[in-house]
C-alpha atoms as an extended CHARMM CRD file, in Angstrom:
* protein
*
       261  EXT
         1         1  MET       CA              2.0950000000       16.8520000000      -25.4090000000  PROA      1               0.0000000000
         2         2  PHE       CA             -1.1860000000       16.9950000000      -27.7020000000  PROA      2               0.0000000000
         3         3  VAL       CA             -2.5510000000       20.4990000000      -28.2560000000  PROA      3               0.0000000000
         4         4  HSD       CA             -5.4890000000       20.8360000000      -30.3540000000  PROA      4               0.0000000000
         5         5  LEU       CA             -5.3910000000       24.7450000000      -32.3380000000  PROA      5               0.0000000000
         6         6  ILE       CA             -9.0140000000       25.4240000000      -32.5220000000  PROA      6               0.0000000000
         7         7  ALA       CA             -9.6100000000       28.7030000000      -34.3410000000  PROA      7               0.0000000000
         8         8  ASP       CA            -11.5730000000       30.8480000000      -37.1260000000  PROA      8               0.0000000000
         9         9  TYR       CA             -8.1250000000       31.3740000000      -39.4800000000  PROA      9               0.0000000000
        10        10  GLY       CA            -10.0570000000       29.1550000000      -42.3660000000  PROA      10              0.0000000000
        11        11  ASN       CA             -8.7880000000       25.5580000000      -43.6730000000  PROA      11              0.0000000000
        12        12  GLY       CA             -5.1770000000       25.8870000000      -45.2180000000  PROA      12              0.0000000000
        13        13  ASP       CA             -4.7150000000       29.2150000000      -43.7550000000  PROA      13              0.0000000000
        14        14  PRO       CA             -0.8840000000       29.8240000000      -43.0880000000  PROA      14              0.0000000000
        15        15  ALA       CA             -1.9600000000       31.3330000000      -40.1950000000  PROA      15              0.0000000000
        16        16  PHE       CA             -1.8600000000       27.5770000000      -38.6350000000  PROA      16              0.0000000000
        17        17  ALA       CA              1.3930000000       27.2450000000      -39.4870000000  PROA      17              0.0000000000
        18        18  GLU       CA              2.9260000000       30.2100000000      -38.2040000000  PROA      18              0.0000000000
        19        19  VAL       CA              0.8210000000       30.0260000000      -34.1920000000  PROA      19              0.0000000000
        20        20  THR       CA              2.1900000000       26.5510000000      -34.4240000000  PROA      20              0.0000000000
        21        21  GLN       CA              5.6440000000       27.6040000000      -34.7300000000  PROA      21              0.0000000000
        22        22  ARG       CA              5.7020000000       29.8420000000      -31.8070000000  PROA      22              0.0000000000
        23        23  LEU       CA              3.2820000000       27.1370000000      -29.6980000000  PROA      23              0.0000000000
        24        24  LEU       CA              6.6100000000       24.3780000000      -30.7420000000  PROA      24              0.0000000000
        25        25  MET       CA              9.3880000000       27.4070000000      -29.6240000000  PROA      25              0.0000000000
        26        26  ALA       CA              8.2870000000       26.0500000000      -26.2110000000  PROA      26              0.0000000000
        27        27  LEU       CA              6.9780000000       23.2720000000      -26.5420000000  PROA      27              0.0000000000
        28        28  PRO       CA              9.1530000000       21.5330000000      -28.9660000000  PROA      28              0.0000000000
        29        29  ASN       CA              7.9500000000       18.5500000000      -28.5160000000  PROA      29              0.0000000000
        30        30  ALA       CA              4.1180000000       18.3700000000      -29.0600000000  PROA      30              0.0000000000
        31        31  GLN       CA              1.7950000000       17.0270000000      -31.4060000000  PROA      31              0.0000000000
        32        32  ILE       CA             -0.5850000000       20.2310000000      -32.8060000000  PROA      32              0.0000000000
        33        33  GLN       CA             -3.9370000000       19.6320000000      -34.1630000000  PROA      33              0.0000000000
        34        34  CYS       CA             -5.7330000000       21.9590000000      -35.6040000000  PROA      34              0.0000000000
        35        35  VAL       CA             -8.8250000000       22.4820000000      -36.1280000000  PROA      35              0.0000000000
        36        36  SER       CA            -10.6500000000       25.3430000000      -38.3120000000  PROA      36              0.0000000000
        37        37  VAL       CA            -14.0750000000       27.1120000000      -37.1780000000  PROA      37              0.0000000000
        38        38  PRO       CA            -15.7140000000       29.2970000000      -39.2740000000  PROA      38              0.0000000000
        39        39  PRO       CA            -15.4010000000       33.5480000000      -38.9400000000  PROA      39              0.0000000000
        40        40  PHE       CA            -16.2310000000       34.7320000000      -35.9090000000  PROA      40              0.0000000000
        41        41  SER       CA            -17.6660000000       31.4370000000      -35.0100000000  PROA      41              0.0000000000
        42        42  THR       CA            -18.2190000000       31.7870000000      -31.2060000000  PROA      42              0.0000000000
        43        43  LEU       CA            -20.7080000000       29.1600000000      -31.0410000000  PROA      43              0.0000000000
        44        44  ALA       CA            -18.7880000000       26.1790000000      -33.0570000000  PROA      44              0.0000000000
        45        45  THR       CA            -15.1560000000       26.9610000000      -31.3280000000  PROA      45              0.0000000000
        46        46  GLY       CA            -17.1840000000       26.5760000000      -27.7400000000  PROA      46              0.0000000000
        47        47  PHE       CA            -18.6110000000       22.9050000000      -29.4780000000  PROA      47              0.0000000000
        48        48  TRP       CA            -15.0040000000       21.8570000000      -30.4670000000  PROA      48              0.0000000000
        49        49  ILE       CA            -13.4810000000       22.6990000000      -27.6700000000  PROA      49              0.0000000000
        50        50  ALA       CA            -16.2210000000       20.4140000000      -25.3660000000  PROA      50              0.0000000000
        51        51  GLN       CA            -16.3070000000       17.9460000000      -27.8410000000  PROA      51              0.0000000000
        52        52  LEU       CA            -11.9860000000       17.4550000000      -28.0220000000  PROA      52              0.0000000000
        53        53  GLY       CA            -11.9850000000       17.9260000000      -24.7290000000  PROA      53              0.0000000000
        54        54  LEU       CA            -14.3130000000       16.3510000000      -22.4700000000  PROA      54              0.0000000000
        55        55  ASN       CA            -13.9260000000       13.2890000000      -24.6040000000  PROA      55              0.0000000000
        56        56  PRO       CA            -10.9880000000       10.3580000000      -23.7400000000  PROA      56              0.0000000000
        57        57  GLY       CA             -7.2370000000       11.1840000000      -25.0530000000  PROA      57              0.0000000000
        58        58  ALA       CA             -4.0280000000       11.6900000000      -24.4230000000  PROA      58              0.0000000000
        59        59  ASN       CA             -3.7460000000       12.1400000000      -20.7940000000  PROA      59              0.0000000000
        60        60  ASP       CA             -1.4100000000       16.0810000000      -21.5600000000  PROA      60              0.0000000000
        61        61  ARG       CA             -3.3390000000       17.9550000000      -23.6120000000  PROA      61              0.0000000000
        62        62  LEU       CA             -3.9590000000       21.3160000000      -23.9940000000  PROA      62              0.0000000000
        63        63  ILE       CA             -6.5680000000       23.6820000000      -25.6750000000  PROA      63              0.0000000000
        64        64  TYR       CA             -5.3110000000       26.6010000000      -27.4020000000  PROA      64              0.0000000000
        65        65  HSD       CA             -8.3450000000       28.1740000000      -29.1380000000  PROA      65              0.0000000000
        66        66  ASN       CA             -8.6230000000       31.3670000000      -30.3040000000  PROA      66              0.0000000000
        67        67  CYS       CA            -11.6280000000       33.2500000000      -32.2130000000  PROA      67              0.0000000000
        68        68  ALA       CA            -11.9110000000       36.9690000000      -31.2770000000  PROA      68              0.0000000000
        69        69  PRO       CA            -14.5150000000       38.5640000000      -33.4350000000  PROA      69              0.0000000000
        70        70  ARG       CA            -13.7690000000       41.8570000000      -30.8840000000  PROA      70              0.0000000000
        71        71  GLN       CA            -17.8250000000       42.5420000000      -30.2550000000  PROA      71              0.0000000000
        72        72  ASP       CA            -16.9510000000       43.4210000000      -27.1630000000  PROA      72              0.0000000000
        73        73  ASP       CA            -17.0980000000       46.4380000000      -27.2870000000  PROA      73              0.0000000000
        74        74  SER       CA            -18.0500000000       48.6010000000      -30.5350000000  PROA      74              0.0000000000
        75        75  GLU       CA            -16.0630000000       51.4790000000      -29.6840000000  PROA      75              0.0000000000
        76        76  PRO       CA            -12.8680000000       51.9740000000      -31.9070000000  PROA      76              0.0000000000
        77        77  ARG       CA             -9.8560000000       49.8240000000      -30.7150000000  PROA      77              0.0000000000
        78        78  MET       CA             -6.3290000000       51.2870000000      -28.9440000000  PROA      78              0.0000000000
        79        79  ASP       CA             -3.9560000000       49.0140000000      -30.2390000000  PROA      79              0.0000000000
        80        80  ASN       CA             -5.7120000000       46.4640000000      -31.7660000000  PROA      80              0.0000000000
        81        81  GLU       CA             -7.4060000000       45.6860000000      -28.1210000000  PROA      81              0.0000000000
        82        82  GLY       CA             -9.6940000000       42.4880000000      -27.8460000000  PROA      82              0.0000000000
        83        83  GLU       CA            -11.1640000000       40.1080000000      -25.5650000000  PROA      83              0.0000000000
        84        84  GLY       CA             -9.2350000000       38.7740000000      -22.8500000000  PROA      84              0.0000000000
        85        85  LEU       CA             -7.7040000000       35.5950000000      -22.0280000000  PROA      85              0.0000000000
        86        86  THR       CA             -9.0200000000       32.5860000000      -20.3800000000  PROA      86              0.0000000000
        87        87  TYR       CA             -7.4500000000       29.9700000000      -18.6240000000  PROA      87              0.0000000000
        88        88  ALA       CA            -10.1470000000       26.6270000000      -18.0420000000  PROA      88              0.0000000000
        89        89  LEU       CA             -9.1780000000       23.8270000000      -16.4720000000  PROA      89              0.0000000000
        90        90  LEU       CA            -11.6490000000       20.4920000000      -17.0830000000  PROA      90              0.0000000000
        91        91  PRO       CA            -12.2440000000       17.4420000000      -14.4950000000  PROA      91              0.0000000000
        92        92  ASN       CA             -9.6890000000       15.6130000000      -16.9010000000  PROA      92              0.0000000000
        93        93  ASP       CA             -7.3740000000       17.4650000000      -16.3090000000  PROA      93              0.0000000000
        94        94  VAL       CA             -7.3340000000       19.1780000000      -19.7440000000  PROA      94              0.0000000000
        95        95  LYS       CA             -5.9400000000       22.9320000000      -19.9200000000  PROA      95              0.0000000000
        96        96  VAL       CA             -8.1750000000       25.1430000000      -21.7260000000  PROA      96              0.0000000000
        97        97  VAL       CA             -6.7150000000       28.2560000000      -23.0160000000  PROA      97              0.0000000000
        98        98  GLY       CA             -7.6740000000       30.9170000000      -25.0590000000  PROA      98              0.0000000000
        99        99  VAL       CA            -10.1850000000       33.9570000000      -25.7430000000  PROA      99              0.0000000000
       100       100  LEU       CA            -13.1820000000       34.6050000000      -24.1290000000  PROA      100             0.0000000000
       101       101  ALA       CA            -15.5330000000       35.9030000000      -26.1820000000  PROA      101             0.0000000000
       102       102  GLY       CA            -19.3150000000       35.0400000000      -26.9080000000  PROA      102             0.0000000000
       103       103  TYR       CA            -20.0480000000       31.0430000000      -26.0710000000  PROA      103             0.0000000000
       104       104  THR       CA            -16.4590000000       30.0330000000      -26.1730000000  PROA      104             0.0000000000
       105       105  LEU       CA            -16.5150000000       28.7000000000      -22.9920000000  PROA      105             0.0000000000
       106       106  SER       CA            -20.4390000000       28.1440000000      -23.0010000000  PROA      106             0.0000000000
       107       107  PHE       CA            -20.5110000000       24.4550000000      -23.5340000000  PROA      107             0.0000000000
       108       108  ILE       CA            -17.3710000000       23.7570000000      -20.6690000000  PROA      108             0.0000000000
       109       109  LYS       CA            -18.5050000000       26.6220000000      -18.0030000000  PROA      109             0.0000000000
       110       110  ASP       CA            -20.9260000000       24.0570000000      -15.6480000000  PROA      110             0.0000000000
       111       111  ARG       CA            -18.0670000000       21.2130000000      -16.0500000000  PROA      111             0.0000000000
       112       112  ALA       CA            -14.6850000000       23.3710000000      -15.4500000000  PROA      112             0.0000000000
       113       113  GLN       CA            -13.6820000000       23.2370000000      -11.9700000000  PROA      113             0.0000000000
       114       114  VAL       CA            -11.7380000000       26.1920000000      -12.8460000000  PROA      114             0.0000000000
       115       115  ILE       CA            -11.8260000000       29.4320000000      -14.8320000000  PROA      115             0.0000000000
       116       116  GLN       CA             -9.6580000000       32.1820000000      -14.3770000000  PROA      116             0.0000000000
       117       117  THR       CA             -8.2030000000       35.2760000000      -16.3440000000  PROA      117             0.0000000000
       118       118  VAL       CA             -4.7300000000       34.9610000000      -18.1630000000  PROA      118             0.0000000000
       119       119  LYS       CA             -2.8490000000       38.4290000000      -16.9360000000  PROA      119             0.0000000000
       120       120  VAL       CA             -1.4990000000       39.0250000000      -20.3360000000  PROA      120             0.0000000000
       121       121  SER       CA             -2.2610000000       42.0520000000      -22.4300000000  PROA      121             0.0000000000
       122       122  ARG       CA             -5.5090000000       42.1610000000      -24.6620000000  PROA      122             0.0000000000
       123       123  GLY       CA             -3.9390000000       44.1180000000      -27.4340000000  PROA      123             0.0000000000
       124       124  GLY       CA             -0.1340000000       44.8100000000      -29.3740000000  PROA      124             0.0000000000
       125       125  SER       CA             -0.6260000000       43.3490000000      -31.6100000000  PROA      125             0.0000000000
       126       126  GLN       CA             -3.4610000000       41.6540000000      -34.8800000000  PROA      126             0.0000000000
       127       127  PHE       CA             -2.3500000000       38.5390000000      -34.3460000000  PROA      127             0.0000000000
       128       128  ARG       CA             -2.2360000000       38.1840000000      -30.7340000000  PROA      128             0.0000000000
       129       129  SER       CA             -2.3350000000       34.5370000000      -31.2250000000  PROA      129             0.0000000000
       130       130  ARG       CA              0.7670000000       34.3540000000      -32.5210000000  PROA      130             0.0000000000
       131       131  ASP       CA              2.6680000000       37.4430000000      -30.7990000000  PROA      131             0.0000000000
       132       132  VAL       CA              0.9090000000       37.6160000000      -27.2750000000  PROA      132             0.0000000000
       133       133  PHE       CA             -0.5620000000       34.7850000000      -25.8570000000  PROA      133             0.0000000000
       134       134  PRO       CA              1.4140000000       31.2420000000      -27.2970000000  PROA      134             0.0000000000
       135       135  MET       CA              3.4660000000       32.7780000000      -24.1770000000  PROA      135             0.0000000000
       136       136  ALA       CA              1.3180000000       32.5160000000      -21.7890000000  PROA      136             0.0000000000
       137       137  ALA       CA             -0.7710000000       29.3740000000      -23.0260000000  PROA      137             0.0000000000
       138       138  THR       CA              2.6780000000       27.3960000000      -23.0320000000  PROA      138             0.0000000000
       139       139  ALA       CA              3.9040000000       28.3830000000      -19.8250000000  PROA      139             0.0000000000
       140       140  ILE       CA              0.6240000000       27.5360000000      -18.6260000000  PROA      140             0.0000000000
       141       141  ALA       CA              0.6110000000       23.7350000000      -20.6170000000  PROA      141             0.0000000000
       142       142  LYS       CA              3.8430000000       23.2700000000      -18.4320000000  PROA      142             0.0000000000
       143       143  GLU       CA              2.4900000000       23.7050000000      -14.9920000000  PROA      143             0.0000000000
       144       144  ASP       CA              3.6560000000       27.6840000000      -14.7800000000  PROA      144             0.0000000000
       145       145  PHE       CA              0.4480000000       29.5370000000      -13.5310000000  PROA      145             0.0000000000
       146       146  SER       CA              2.6580000000       32.8800000000      -12.3120000000  PROA      146             0.0000000000
       147       147  LEU       CA              0.0040000000       34.7070000000      -14.5200000000  PROA      147             0.0000000000
       148       148  LEU       CA             -3.3610000000       33.6770000000      -13.7580000000  PROA      148             0.0000000000
       149       149  GLY       CA             -5.9320000000       36.0460000000      -12.3050000000  PROA      149             0.0000000000
       150       150  GLU       CA             -9.3170000000       36.6280000000      -11.0720000000  PROA      150             0.0000000000
       151       151  GLN       CA            -11.2440000000       32.9830000000      -10.9300000000  PROA      151             0.0000000000
       152       152  LEU       CA            -14.7590000000       33.8490000000      -13.3320000000  PROA      152             0.0000000000
       153       153  ALA       CA            -18.2260000000       31.9020000000      -12.0300000000  PROA      153             0.0000000000
       154       154  ALA       CA            -20.1800000000       30.0150000000      -14.4660000000  PROA      154             0.0000000000
       155       155  SER       CA            -22.8620000000       33.5650000000      -13.8920000000  PROA      155             0.0000000000
       156       156  GLN       CA            -20.2950000000       35.4510000000      -15.7640000000  PROA      156             0.0000000000
       157       157  ILE       CA            -20.3890000000       33.2740000000      -19.1790000000  PROA      157             0.0000000000
       158       158  PRO       CA            -23.3170000000       33.5980000000      -21.5430000000  PROA      158             0.0000000000
       159       159  ASP       CA            -25.2490000000       30.0250000000      -21.7540000000  PROA      159             0.0000000000
       160       160  ALA       CA            -24.9670000000       27.9680000000      -25.1550000000  PROA      160             0.0000000000
       161       161  PRO       CA            -28.0230000000       28.5500000000      -26.9280000000  PROA      161             0.0000000000
       162       162  SER       CA            -30.6370000000       25.1570000000      -27.1900000000  PROA      162             0.0000000000
       163       163  ASP       CA            -31.9660000000       25.6510000000      -31.0080000000  PROA      163             0.0000000000
       164       164  ARG       CA            -28.5080000000       26.0320000000      -33.0950000000  PROA      164             0.0000000000
       165       165  VAL       CA            -27.1690000000       24.4300000000      -35.9070000000  PROA      165             0.0000000000
       166       166  ALA       CA            -23.1150000000       23.8780000000      -34.0350000000  PROA      166             0.0000000000
       167       167  TRP       CA            -21.0530000000       22.2090000000      -36.7870000000  PROA      167             0.0000000000
       168       168  ILE       CA            -22.2380000000       20.8160000000      -40.5230000000  PROA      168             0.0000000000
       169       169  ASP       CA            -19.6480000000       17.7020000000      -40.9300000000  PROA      169             0.0000000000
       170       170  GLY       CA            -17.7640000000       16.8060000000      -44.4620000000  PROA      170             0.0000000000
       171       171  TYR       CA            -20.7980000000       13.8750000000      -44.8730000000  PROA      171             0.0000000000
       172       172  GLY       CA            -23.7810000000       17.1270000000      -45.0050000000  PROA      172             0.0000000000
       173       173  ASN       CA            -24.7990000000       16.3670000000      -41.6380000000  PROA      173             0.0000000000
       174       174  ILE       CA            -26.4420000000       18.8660000000      -39.3510000000  PROA      174             0.0000000000
       175       175  LYS       CA            -24.8160000000       18.6170000000      -36.0170000000  PROA      175             0.0000000000
       176       176  THR       CA            -27.3850000000       20.6040000000      -33.5320000000  PROA      176             0.0000000000
       177       177  THR       CA            -27.1320000000       22.4110000000      -30.3080000000  PROA      177             0.0000000000
       178       178  ILE       CA            -30.2290000000       20.0510000000      -29.0320000000  PROA      178             0.0000000000
       179       179  ALA       CA            -30.0580000000       17.3880000000      -26.2700000000  PROA      179             0.0000000000
       180       180  SER       CA            -31.4760000000       14.6050000000      -26.6980000000  PROA      180             0.0000000000
       181       181  HSD       CA            -32.7200000000       14.2180000000      -23.6790000000  PROA      181             0.0000000000
       182       182  THR       CA            -34.9950000000       17.3590000000      -23.8740000000  PROA      182             0.0000000000
       183       183  LEU       CA            -37.3100000000       15.7940000000      -26.4830000000  PROA      183             0.0000000000
       184       184  ASN       CA            -39.7760000000       13.4500000000      -26.1020000000  PROA      184             0.0000000000
       185       185  LEU       CA            -40.4960000000       11.6220000000      -29.3750000000  PROA      185             0.0000000000
       186       186  GLN       CA            -41.1780000000        7.9690000000      -30.8420000000  PROA      186             0.0000000000
       187       187  PRO       CA            -38.7240000000        6.3320000000      -32.7320000000  PROA      187             0.0000000000
       188       188  GLU       CA            -40.6020000000        6.7330000000      -36.5520000000  PROA      188             0.0000000000
       189       189  SER       CA            -42.6770000000        8.8600000000      -35.4290000000  PROA      189             0.0000000000
       190       190  LYS       CA            -42.5120000000       11.8500000000      -38.2150000000  PROA      190             0.0000000000
       191       191  VAL       CA            -41.4100000000       15.6330000000      -37.6350000000  PROA      191             0.0000000000
       192       192  VAL       CA            -40.9210000000       19.0400000000      -39.5660000000  PROA      192             0.0000000000
       193       193  ILE       CA            -38.3070000000       20.6720000000      -39.4390000000  PROA      193             0.0000000000
       194       194  ARG       CA            -37.2950000000       24.3080000000      -39.6390000000  PROA      194             0.0000000000
       195       195  VAL       CA            -33.4470000000       25.5040000000      -40.0280000000  PROA      195             0.0000000000
       196       196  GLY       CA            -33.3770000000       29.2360000000      -40.9580000000  PROA      196             0.0000000000
       197       197  ASP       CA            -35.6970000000       29.8660000000      -43.7910000000  PROA      197             0.0000000000
       198       198  VAL       CA            -36.1540000000       26.3040000000      -45.2130000000  PROA      198             0.0000000000
       199       199  VAL       CA            -38.3650000000       23.8890000000      -43.7970000000  PROA      199             0.0000000000
       200       200  SER       CA            -38.2280000000       19.8720000000      -44.2730000000  PROA      200             0.0000000000
       201       201  ASP       CA            -40.3520000000       16.3730000000      -42.8610000000  PROA      201             0.0000000000
       202       202  ALA       CA            -37.8620000000       14.1250000000      -40.8780000000  PROA      202             0.0000000000
       203       203  VAL       CA            -38.3790000000       11.2300000000      -39.4970000000  PROA      203             0.0000000000
       204       204  TYR       CA            -37.0250000000       11.2230000000      -35.9250000000  PROA      204             0.0000000000
       205       205  SER       CA            -35.4480000000        7.9820000000      -34.8010000000  PROA      205             0.0000000000
       206       206  ASP       CA            -32.7790000000        6.6610000000      -32.4000000000  PROA      206             0.0000000000
       207       207  GLY       CA            -29.9810000000        5.4490000000      -34.8830000000  PROA      207             0.0000000000
       208       208  SER       CA            -29.5780000000        7.6170000000      -38.0070000000  PROA      208             0.0000000000
       209       209  PHE       CA            -28.9600000000        4.4990000000      -40.0530000000  PROA      209             0.0000000000
       210       210  ARG       CA            -32.3530000000        2.8440000000      -39.0680000000  PROA      210             0.0000000000
       211       211  VAL       CA            -33.9130000000        4.9400000000      -41.5790000000  PROA      211             0.0000000000
       212       212  PRO       CA            -34.4250000000        4.2190000000      -45.7390000000  PROA      212             0.0000000000
       213       213  GLU       CA            -31.9710000000        5.6250000000      -47.9520000000  PROA      213             0.0000000000
       214       214  GLY       CA            -33.1800000000        9.1860000000      -49.0890000000  PROA      214             0.0000000000
       215       215  THR       CA            -34.7070000000        9.4650000000      -46.1580000000  PROA      215             0.0000000000
       216       216  LEU       CA            -34.1680000000       12.4210000000      -43.7820000000  PROA      216             0.0000000000
       217       217  ALA       CA            -33.6090000000       11.3480000000      -40.4330000000  PROA      217             0.0000000000
       218       218  PHE       CA            -33.4160000000       13.5390000000      -37.1150000000  PROA      218             0.0000000000
       219       219  SER       CA            -31.4800000000       11.6100000000      -34.6400000000  PROA      219             0.0000000000
       220       220  PRO       CA            -29.3190000000       11.7960000000      -32.1310000000  PROA      220             0.0000000000
       221       221  GLY       CA            -25.7090000000       12.1810000000      -33.6070000000  PROA      221             0.0000000000
       222       222  SER       CA            -21.9870000000       11.3320000000      -32.8100000000  PROA      222             0.0000000000
       223       223  SER       CA            -21.3830000000       14.2530000000      -30.4820000000  PROA      223             0.0000000000
       224       224  GLY       CA            -21.4800000000       14.0580000000      -27.1960000000  PROA      224             0.0000000000
       225       225  TRP       CA            -19.5260000000       14.3680000000      -23.4790000000  PROA      225             0.0000000000
       226       226  ASP       CA            -20.2690000000       13.1160000000      -20.0700000000  PROA      226             0.0000000000
       227       227  ALA       CA            -21.6780000000       16.2810000000      -18.1950000000  PROA      227             0.0000000000
       228       228  GLY       CA            -21.0690000000       15.2660000000      -14.4800000000  PROA      228             0.0000000000
       229       229  GLY       CA            -22.6560000000       11.4820000000      -14.4660000000  PROA      229             0.0000000000
       230       230  THR       CA            -25.2130000000       11.8360000000      -17.8100000000  PROA      230             0.0000000000
       231       231  THR       CA            -24.1270000000       12.0990000000      -21.1940000000  PROA      231             0.0000000000
       232       232  ILE       CA            -25.3250000000       14.6430000000      -23.5460000000  PROA      232             0.0000000000
       233       233  ARG       CA            -25.5630000000       13.5930000000      -27.0180000000  PROA      233             0.0000000000
       234       234  TRP       CA            -26.8620000000       16.5550000000      -29.1690000000  PROA      234             0.0000000000
       235       235  MET       CA            -29.0180000000       15.8170000000      -32.1940000000  PROA      235             0.0000000000
       236       236  GLU       CA            -28.1440000000       15.6480000000      -35.5390000000  PROA      236             0.0000000000
       237       237  LEU       CA            -29.7310000000       15.9230000000      -39.3240000000  PROA      237             0.0000000000
       238       238  PHE       CA            -29.2590000000       13.1590000000      -41.8350000000  PROA      238             0.0000000000
       239       239  LEU       CA            -29.8600000000       12.5580000000      -45.3200000000  PROA      239             0.0000000000
       240       240  ARG       CA            -29.5800000000        9.1960000000      -46.0380000000  PROA      240             0.0000000000
       241       241  GLY       CA            -27.8650000000        8.6400000000      -49.1070000000  PROA      241             0.0000000000
       242       242  GLY       CA            -27.3300000000       12.7760000000      -49.6060000000  PROA      242             0.0000000000
       243       243  ASN       CA            -27.3090000000       15.5140000000      -47.8700000000  PROA      243             0.0000000000
       244       244  ALA       CA            -29.6030000000       17.2380000000      -45.1360000000  PROA      244             0.0000000000
       245       245  TRP       CA            -26.5770000000       20.2780000000      -45.3130000000  PROA      245             0.0000000000
       246       246  GLU       CA            -28.1720000000       21.0520000000      -49.2410000000  PROA      246             0.0000000000
       247       247  ARG       CA            -31.6520000000       19.8940000000      -47.8400000000  PROA      247             0.0000000000
       248       248  PHE       CA            -31.5830000000       23.2270000000      -46.2010000000  PROA      248             0.0000000000
       249       249  GLY       CA            -30.5530000000       25.1460000000      -48.2510000000  PROA      249             0.0000000000
       250       250  LYS       CA            -26.5880000000       25.6100000000      -47.1550000000  PROA      250             0.0000000000
       251       251  PRO       CA            -27.4180000000       26.3500000000      -43.4910000000  PROA      251             0.0000000000
       252       252  ARG       CA            -24.2750000000       28.8610000000      -41.7850000000  PROA      252             0.0000000000
       253       253  VAL       CA            -23.1940000000       27.9560000000      -38.1250000000  PROA      253             0.0000000000
       254       254  ASN       CA            -25.0730000000       29.5620000000      -35.9590000000  PROA      254             0.0000000000
       255       255  GLN       CA            -28.8490000000       29.5740000000      -37.7970000000  PROA      255             0.0000000000
       256       256  VAL       CA            -31.7600000000       29.0020000000      -35.5880000000  PROA      256             0.0000000000
       257       257  VAL       CA            -32.8630000000       24.7140000000      -35.7030000000  PROA      257             0.0000000000
       258       258  THR       CA            -37.0490000000       24.5770000000      -34.8190000000  PROA      258             0.0000000000
       259       259  ILE       CA            -39.1530000000       21.9940000000      -34.4700000000  PROA      259             0.0000000000
       260       260  LEU       CA            -42.1530000000       22.5810000000      -35.8390000000  PROA      260             0.0000000000
       261       261  GLY       CA            -44.4470000000       19.6190000000      -35.1740000000  PROA      261             0.0000000000
């Protein structure tokens, strides 16, 4: 089995090692790949759940995610209680187990065959993804569905925003939640983009490398997935020979991206 462990522990955080140990207790032959998202970023979590889950990969695949800001209730927490655990099954039979918080399931909610609650404690530990949830996640991975509860409708899960920074990759490219098919721009046309408080000219391109060195391109990027017969591709800001993230003042994930003209 191949397991994607997506969490907001931080790059190199030993928390990944601790959770991996617990998962391997029940899945000793699993290969586990860790993906770190920014703290409390349910948007980035949801984006990578879809990108890794809806694209080709190992047949026997589990995505185990944890990004739980505990923002579902502003009142004081008893026993470290937080958002509840859910299970989703994607069309390619990839299993997704993790906390339903914010946008974690927003990108897959219309593609999932089923989304259900998981009957496991919502509290009991500050580190639920290590101490409470692995038992349920690994049982589901092994086709034991006895802990599954009520079904959730897509309407109970918020839509993903269509105007945000979704991710900044290692080259400084800014992946957005703007779907390429929603735009009506001509190749090589000039556009003005605002990210957060910074505005810059850019050139719309249907291929990032079809712009001169030093030019900021706004183009369909490398991220996207099958959306039930059509392919969604997400727009990226790409500075050829430079760093788009730095050009826009190092914006954070979830900042608003606006096309001004």
